[in-house]
N, C-alpha and C positions, 0 to 999 in steps of 0.2 A: 504493500500500500504506500510505502514511502517513495517508490519509484512512480513514474508517470503511469496513471491508471488507463490502460488502453480500452477498458470498458466505457469510460467517458468519451474517449476519442471516437469509438465506434458509434455510440449513441448520437454524438454530435455530427458525425459523418452521415448517419441515416437522416438526420434533420436536413443537412445540406442537400442530400439526394432528393428529398421531397420538396424542399424549398424551390429548387430550380424550376421544376415543372409548374409549381403554383404561381411563381412570379412571371414566368414566360407566358402563361396562359392568358394573362390580361390583354395581350396584344397579338398573340400568334395562335390561339386556340379558339375555334368558332364557339360562340355562345348560342344557347345557354349551355353551361357546363353541366355534365351529368352529376348526379348526387354523389356517386362513388368517388368522383374526382375531387369534389369539394371536401369530402372526408379526408382523402389522401393528402390534399394540400393544407389541411388544418393542423397537421402534426408538428411542423417545423417550428413555428413561433413559440408555443409554450415550452418546447424542448430547449431552445436556445436560452430563453429567459430563465427557466428553471435551473439549467446547468450553470448559468452565470452565478446564481446565488449559491448553488451547491459547491462550486469551486472556491468560493470565499471561505466556506467551512473547512475545506481540505487544506488550503494554504495557511489558514490561521492555525489549524490543529497541528500540522506537520512542520511548518516553517516559521510559525509565530510572527508573521508579518504585522507591522503596526498599521494603524488607521491611515497614516500618510501614504503608505504603499497603495492602498485601494483608492484613496482619494486621487492620487496622480493617475492611476489607470482609468478611473472613471472619467476624469476630465479629458484625458487623451481620447477615449472612445466617443465622448460627446463632441469633441472637436472634429473627429473623423466623420461623425454623422453630419455635422454642419457642412463640412467640405463636400460630402456626397450630395447634400441638398443643393448647394450652390453650383458645383461643377458638373454634376450629372443632370439634375432636374431643373436647374436654373431657378430655384425657389429660395425665398427668404429663409435662412436657417432658424432653428429653434422654434418653429411654429407648428409643423405638422405632427411632431412628436412620433417619429418613426421608431422602429424597434431598438436601434442602437442608443437612442436617447434614454429610454427607460432602463436599458442594461447599464449604461454609464452611470446614471443617477443611482441605480440600485447598489453598486459595488460598495461605496463607503457606508451607505445605510445598512447593507447586509452585515458589514463588519460590526457596526454598533449593535445591530439586532442580535448578532451571535453572542454578545456579552450579557444579554438580558436573562433574567430568570425565566425558566421554561414556561411557567404559567403566564407571565407577561407576554412571552412570545406568542402563545396560543391566542391570547386576547387580541394582540395586534393583527395576527393573521385573519381571525374571524372578522374583525372590524374592516379590514381592507376589502375582503370579498363581500361582506354583507352591505357595505355602504354603496358599492357599485350600482346594483339595480335600483336602489333608492334615488341616487343622483341621476341615473338615466331617466327614471320616471318623472322626476321633478324638473330637470333642466332640458330634457329631450336629447335625442341622439340623431345627429344630422346624417344625411345620405352620404356625404363625403367631406373630409376635413378641408378647411379653407387653406389653399396653398398659394399665397401671393407670389407673383413672379418677381424675381430679383430686379429685373430691368424696370419694372413698374413701381417698385417700392418707394423711391423718393417722392413720386407724385401722389400715389394713392395711400401709402402707409397701410396700417391695419389696426384694428381695435384690440386693445389689451385684454378686454373682457372675453373676446372670442378666443384669444390665445390661451388664456387660463382655463377656459371651458374645455378646450382641446387637450390641454395637459391633464385635466382631471377626469373628463367624462367621455369625450367622443373624438379624440385624435385617433391616429392609427393604433397607438398602444398607450392609452391613458393610464395614469397612475392608479386609478381605481378601475379595474382590479389588478393590472399587470404587475405593479410593484409587489403585490401579494404573491404572485407566482415566483418571483425571484427569492423573496424571503422564505417561502415554503421550501425552495431548494436549499437554502441555508439551514433550515430546520432539519430537513431530511439528511443533509450532508453531515450534520453533527451526529446524528444517530448512527450513520454509516461509519463514521470514524470511531465512535465510542464502543460499538459492539463488534464481536467477531464477525467477519465478513459473511460467513455462511448463515448465521442467525439473522443478520441485517437483511440479507437478500431474501430470506424466507419471509420476513415481515413485509418487505416491500412487495413481493409477489402476491401474497394473500391480500394485503390491504389495497394494492393496486387493482387487483381483479374485482374486489368488492366495490371499490369506488367507481370503476369503469362501468360495471353492470348497473349500479345505481344511477349513473349519469345517463346511460343509454335508455333505461326504462323511463326515467323522468322526462327525457327528451321526447320519446315516443308519446307519452301521455300528454304532455303540455303542448308539443308541436309548436315551438316558438317561431315568431315571425322574424325572418332574417332578410338581409339585403346583400347585394353585391356592390362593391365600391370600385368604380372606374375599371371594371372588368375583373377585379380580384374577387374570388368567390369563396374564400375561406368561411368557415362556419362561426366566426367570432365577430361578426358585424351585426348587432352588438355582441360583446362578450357576455355570456350568461353563465350562471352557476352550473347549469346542466352541461354546458360545453366543457368547462374546466374539470368537472367531475369525470366526464368520459375520457378526455384526452390526457389530463394529468394522471388519472388512474392508469391509462395505457403506458405513459412514460414510466411510472413506478413499476409496473409489471415488467416492462422490457428491461429496466435497470436491474431488477431483481433476478432476471433470468440470463442476461447477457454474460455475466461473469463466468458462468459454467462453460460457455462456448467461445470465450473471447479470443482463443488462439486459432480459430478457424480461418483458413486462408481467404475465404470470400469476405469475411468480416474485416480482415486486414485491409482489403481494398477500400472499405468504407472509412477505416481509421485514418487513411491518408488525407481524406477530406477534413476529418475532424481535427487533425493536428494543425491545420492552417485555416480554420473555419472563418476567421474575420477576413483573411485575404480572399477566400472563396466568395464571401458576400460582396466585397468591394469589386472584384473582377466580374462577378455575375451581374451586378447592377450596371457596371460600365458596358458590358456586352448588351444588356437589355436596352439601354438608352441609345447607344450609338451604333448598334448593329441590328438587333432583331426588330426594334421599333421603327427603324428607318428603311431597311432593305427587305423585310419579309412581310408577308400578308398573314391573314388568319387562315388556318388550315383545319381540316378534319383530323380525327385522332391519329391515323397511321402516319401522316406526314409530320404532325406535331410531335408525336412520340419519337420519330427518327431525329428531328431537330434537337429535341431535349437530350437524347442519348449522345449525339455528336457534341453538344455543348458540355455535357458532363464529362465526356472523355477528354476534351481539351482542358477543362478545369483540373481534372485528375493529373494529367501530365504536368501541368504547371505546379501543382501542389507537391507532387513527387520530386520534381526537379529542384524546387526551392528547398525542400527538406534535405535533399542530398547536399546541396551547396552550403547550407548553414549548419550542417552537422558538426558538433563539437566546437562551434564558434560562439563566443560570448557577444551578443548583440546589444546595441543601445536599447533603452526601454521601449521607445516608440516602434523601432523595427521589430523587436521581440513581440510586441502586442499585435502588430499587423501580420507578421509572418508566422507567428506561433512560437511561444517560448518553450 
């Protein structure tokens, strides 16, 4: 456990694998997207955010990093998110609250959270998830986040109240409840560090299965009203407690079972993505904006699937090459964050 845990790399790599198709589908997969595909594409986001918090527990437990370490990494990730907004999407940064913003914000908060009493931790988690549907009902949940263009910003500006609402309620990944996903990862990570790995994985497998079943049953019974945002069809617009129960239960179940088969060669293929997950996200976003959204049309499933696999192969080759080049080299903090430490 003191060495790099390839179980986490595999799980993160699986999230990359599903993320690529989910993000490409907004512009290159004919709508409406089938329901099975919406389920498939909804796995990546909670996995990334959950694992961000879980890794805070790991590094705190095994390396005793101080708060300043996580604060620096969090600021760096938020700055990377701002650069992606400006350079890729031509948008005003710090407004849409995309996934890297909530991950960056969560890192120092997860460190503070990990030092709290276990009972207080549970209260915080319950509050973050319980407040989300209340705020959605009170303040509404817009069809798509406001994304002011950078070139129009000096003349038009934007309303501060709208930005705060997106941070808290209806941005791409609002604090309520996505911060709770990261802190839940911290909570679970602490358990995984404290218990023998076999016992911890058994707990995760059973609790994950129960939570996933409860989420699926409640989803079928309630049949929540969902929306698609700008072609993105994941099942968390808006994020519901049923969604998180089903998908976070699935993440726990996979986390609890992957350890037993972590040395499988096929899973090693996924771990290559996972070791450079932020680089994969940056490159994938760049390909989406400057290649797929410009030179490709929308396709039916066979052509779309072929395009996705080609893109995944290119990303894998880049990740593999980067990992070979940086092996046994001490990198500056920012390079380590981007390329994978």
